[in-house]
C-alpha positions in Angstrom: 16.4 22.3 -8.3 17.2 18.8 -9.6 20.0 18.5 -7.0 17.5 19.2 -4.2 15.1 16.5 -5.6 18.0 14.1 -5.9 19.0 14.7 -2.3 15.4 14.1 -1.2 15.2 10.9 -3.3 18.5 9.7 -1.7 17.2 10.5 1.8 14.0 8.7 1.1 15.8 5.6 -0.1 18.1 5.7 2.9 15.1 5.9 5.3 13.4 2.9 3.6 16.6 0.9 3.7 17.0 1.6 7.4 13.4 0.7 8.1 13.7 -2.6 6.2 17.0 -3.5 7.8 15.6 -2.8 11.2 12.5 -4.9 10.5 14.7 -7.8 9.2 17.3 -7.6 12.0 14.8 -7.5 14.9 11.9 -9.4 13.5 9.6 -6.4 13.3 6.5 -6.3 11.2 5.6 -3.4 9.0 1.9 -2.6 8.8 0.1 -1.6 5.6 0.6 2.1 6.2 4.3 1.7 6.7 4.6 -0.4 3.5 2.6 2.1 1.5 4.8 4.9 2.7 7.9 3.0 1.8 6.5 2.2 -1.7 5.6 5.9 -2.1 9.2 6.9 -1.2 10.7 4.4 -3.6 8.4 5.5 -6.4 9.4 9.1 -5.8 13.1 8.2 -6.0 12.6 6.2 -9.2 10.8 9.2 -10.8 13.6 11.6 -9.8 16.4 9.3 -11.0 14.7 8.5 -14.3 14.5 12.3 -15.0 18.2 12.6 -14.7 18.9 10.8 -18.0 
């Protein structure tokens, strides 16, 4: 079960990373909903990784 959560967390972080790189590379702006979604994904990943200790 924890492995599936870790995989989800890693996927979320990779999606946020790609989104931020795309925005930076091409001068795109992220709206409030996109930023909130990214923050939610990062928060989820942090919770998953903190439970692995």
